[in-house]
N, C-alpha and C positions, 0 to 999 in steps of 0.2 A: 184473571187469575185463574188456572186451569188446574183441575183435579186432580192429586197422585191417587191413583187405586189404592185403597184401602185408607188411604190417608187422603193426597188430594189430586195430582197430575194425571190426566189421561182419562180414562172411564171411573164415572163418578162415584163407583163404588165397586167391593170387588164382584157385586153380583150383576154388576149393567149388562157387562156382554150375554150372561144367562139369561137376565128380562127380554133382553132383543130377540133373543132366540125363541124364546117358550111364546111371548105374546105375538110374535108374528102369525102364528097359528089363529084362526078365526074362533070366535067364541063357540060356536054350534060344535066343534070338534075338541072341544077342552077335555071332554071325559077319555079322548083318546091318546092323548100328550105321554109323553113317556120321559123317562133321565134323560139328559144331556150330558155328555162324558164320561170318561172312562170309569168303571164302577170301583169303590172300595177307596177309603184312604179319606183325607181332608183336604180340600182344595183349599188354598191360600189365597191365589189370586188369579185371574184371567186377565189377559190382556188380546187385542187384535191389532193386527198390522194396518197402518193408516194407508197404505199403497195398495193393500190388499184386504178389504173386507171381509172375505171368507175364512182368513186366517188367523185362528185364535190359538194363543199358547195359555197352558193353563200348569200351573205351579202346586206342588203337593207338600205336604209337612213331612215327608222323608227322603226329600231331596230329587224327586221325579218331574222331569219337564216332558208334558205331550203336547202335542201341535194337532190342530185340524186345520183342514184345509178346502172343505167343504159345507163350513158353519155351522160347525158341528156334530153333524151326520155322523162324522167317524173319528177316530183319533188315533195316533201314533206316537208310541214312545220314542223318542229320539234317541238315534245312535250314534256317537256314544252318549251325547246329551250333557246333561249338567253333570259335572265330571266328580262331585264328592258326595257322598250318602250321609245319612246323618244329619242334614240341614233342612231346615224349613225355607221353602220360597219363599219370602213374603211379600214380596212385590217384584212386580213384569213390568217393564217400560219399552215400547217399540218406537224407535224415532222416525224421522220422516224418510229415511234410507233405508228402513227396514233394519237397522240394527238391534239387536235385542240386549236389554241389561235386567239383570234378577239380580235383586237386594237380597240377601241368605241370612242366616243365624244359624249356630249350632241349637241342636233342640237339648242336648243334656250339656251345655257349657255355656259360654258367653261370648264366642268368638263367631266370625263370620266374614263378610264382605260384600262386595259387587263384583260380577262376572259380567261380560260382554262375548255375545256371539255376532260375527258377520255373514254367516252363513245359515241363516233361519235356523238356529238354534241346533246344530248339526255338532259344534263344538264350540265351546266356552275357553277364554281366557280371563283366569282371576287377575282382578287388577290390583297392582300394587298399591301400597300406599295408604289403604283402606282394609288390608288383609288384617283381620283378628278382633274388626270392630262387628258385634253385632246390630246388623243392619235391619232397620223396621220398616223402612220408606225411603223411597228412592222419587227424585222429580226431576223431569226435563225442561229446560226452559224452551217456552215455545217459540219468543225473539232471537234465540242463539242455540244453534244445535248443538255446539261443544259444551255448552254449560249444564253440569249435571250437579246435584245436592244428595247428599245422602242422610239419613236421619239414623241414628244411633242410640245405645242405651247411655253413651257418652255426651252426646252432641250431635251437633251438625257439621256433615263436611261439604266442601265445594271443591268440584274440579271445573277446569276452564278450558281442558284441551282433552273432551270427550273419555275421562276417564283413566289417562295415562298418569296424571299425578294428583293427589288430592290435598287439601289445606284446611286444618279445622278453622271454623269462623266462628265457633261460640267460646266463651273462656273454660278451660281446663277445670275440672270439678267444681265447678260451676253448682251453686244447691239446686238451681230451679231449671237452667236448662240444659236439661239430660231427660231420660227417657222419651225420644222423640218418637210419635208412632203416626205422624204425617205432615207432609209437606206440601206447599203451593206457590209457584213462581208468578208474578205479575206477568201477564200475557204480553205486555209491550216492554216490559224493562228488567232484563235478568238481573240486575243489582238487588232487584225488590223481592225477598223471599219471606215467607209465613210460614211457621211450625208449631204445630201441637204438641204440646207435653202432657204427661199424666195431670201436670196441676194448674198448667195457662197454656193462652196462644201467645205468640212470641213474633214480631216483625224484624226485620233486618234490612237496613240501605245502606249497602256497601259494606256489610260486615260491623255495622253498629246496632247493636240488638236493643230492642224494645218492648215492653210488653205490651199487649193489644188491647188493653181495657177493660179486660172480663177479670169476674173477682177471682181470686184463689178458689181452689177446689179442684176435686179430681177429674178432669175432663176427659169422657169415656164412650164420646166419640163427636163425628166432626164432618159435617156434610155442607158443601158449599153451594150457593144460589146458580140457577141456570144462567142467571146474567152475569154469575163471577164476580157478585159485589157483595154479598152477605155469608157469613156462616152460620148454619146452627148446629148448636151443640147440647150435649148434655153435660150440665155439670152437678156433681156432687157436692151438697153442703159439708165442711167439716164438721160443723157444729151439731148438725141434725141428722149427719149421715143418708140423708135424702136427696132424689135429685130433679132437677127443673131442667126446660129448654129454653137457651139463651140465644139471642140472634146478635153476631158482630156485624159491625158495619168494616168492611177493609178496605174502604176509602176514607173514613174518618176513627181513626185506631182508638180515640178514647171512647167511641160511641158504642155500647153495647146495651142490650135490652132484655129482660126478664120475659121468657114469649109464655111460660105457662105458671100459674100461682098456685097449685093445689098442693097439699101439704104431702100428698104422697109421692110416689117415683115416676116420673115422666123420662123415658131414655128413647135411643135410636130414631131421631128424627130424619125425616125424608122430606123432599123439595115436592110439590107436583110439578108437571112439564112445565107450567107457564108461569110459575115463581110465584102464584097467588096463595098457595097453603100449604101448612106442614103437616106432615101425617106423624104419629108416635106410639110409643107402646108407654100404657100407663096400668100400673096395678089400683086405681081409685076405686074400682068397683070388686074389689077384692079378687078377679085375673087379670091376666094377661091383654087387655080390650085394647082395639086400635083407635086411636081417638085421630083427631083433627082439629086445624083450627088454621081460619084464614089469615092471610098476614096483614097487619092495620090495625090502628086503635080501636078497642071496642068489641073485638069480634069475641064469639063464644066458642068454649071448646067442647066439641059433642062428640059422641061415639060414631066411628065410621063401620064398627062392624062386634056383634054380640059375642061371638067366637073367640078364643083362644088364638093369639097369630104370634107369639113369642117375640122376634125381632122384624122389624120391618128393614127390607133392605133396599127397595126401590120402588120408582111409581111407572106404571105402562106409558109409554108415549103418548095416548089417547086420554088417561087421566080416569080409566074406568077401573083399574086393578091395582092392588099394592101387593107386591112380594114380599115375602117374609121367609126368615129361616130359624132352624133350631137346632142346636149341636146335641147330637145324640150319643149315649156310649162315650167311645174315646176319640174314634176317629170317624163317626159319622154325622151326617147333616140332612135334616130334611127341609124341605122347601115347598112352599104352599102360596096359596093367591086367594087374596080377599077381593070379594067381587062389590064394589062400593054402588053400582046400580042397583041389581038385584038382590042384594046380602047374601051372606053365607060365604065359607070358603072353601077350597080344594087344595088337595096333596097333589103335587106336582111331582114331590121326587121323595121317597121314603128311603132311608136307609136301611 
C-alpha cells in the first residue's frame, strides 16, 4: 500500500517533500534555513516527479499551481497552468510517465473534479465524468498506471483508463461512505483500495465495500506505516468528544488497536522512519506537547518536547527531528522543527 498525499498514495504527507528539502541541510546550518516555496497563500499539497526528483509541484488554495525544477530553490507559476481560479488544489499526484493529476474542489461551493496535464503542468484537461464532484483525495495504483481513484464528498470514483471515464464504486447516498479524505491502493493489487472518511476506514475488493474494523468515530488523521502494513489514525470518540491514536492492521481488516489511553486529546500521529515509534500531539499536560510511544505491547507514552509543537507533520529520515506545522490567520502556515536529541524547537518558516 502506498500513501496518497494528504491522504495516502505518493508522499506520506503533504509535508514530506518540504521535510526532505529542509532536513537535507546540516544541523550546524539550521539557523540559516529559509522558507521554501513561493510566499503567501495556503499550500494544499506538494508532489515530486518520480522521473525527476528535483521537480516539485505545489498547489494552493486559490487555484494556482507552481513548479520547482531545482529542488525548491526557485519556483515558477505555470502559464497558463491550472485553468480555473476559485479552486483549492487539494491533492496532486504524478505518475511514472510524469503525467500530473490534480484533485480540486470549489472553495465556495460543492463542485470540483480532476485535471490532468501531460506537459509538466503548463496546460490541463478537466477530465469528464467526475466534473462537479468536490475531490478531496486522489490515488494512483502502483501496479497499474491507468487505474486512478478519486475521493469526494459523495463517495469514491474509479477510472481504469487514466481518467477518460469514471465509475462510482461506492453506493450513492450511503450514510457513511462519503466525505472521503484519504485513499490508498494495495501496491500489488489495483482491485484493493482503502478509503478514510470522517467516521470510518473502509476497504473494497473489486468494488465490494467493507469496514476496516475501526470503531465508529470521527477520523481526523490517517498515516501509513513505512512498511505499508499499518495505519495510525486519530479517532474522536463520539461519546466523550476526545481523541486517541489507533493502529489498524491493513493485512487483517478486523484488527485494530487503541494505541494511546490517556483521557485527554491525542492527535496527528506520525511514524518514525523505522516504523518503531509513533509521535503525536497531546494536550494532556495543558499545552500542545509532542509525545511519542514505541510500537509494541507495554510501551510507555512519554514527552519528546516540552515546547508547544502544534501539529506534527513528519519525521526526519535520520530520526532526529519531527517537523510540525500550525495554521495562522486565514492563509498562513508556520513550520517548525523539534530536536529529539538536544531538546527544544526551531521555527523554519513563519507566515
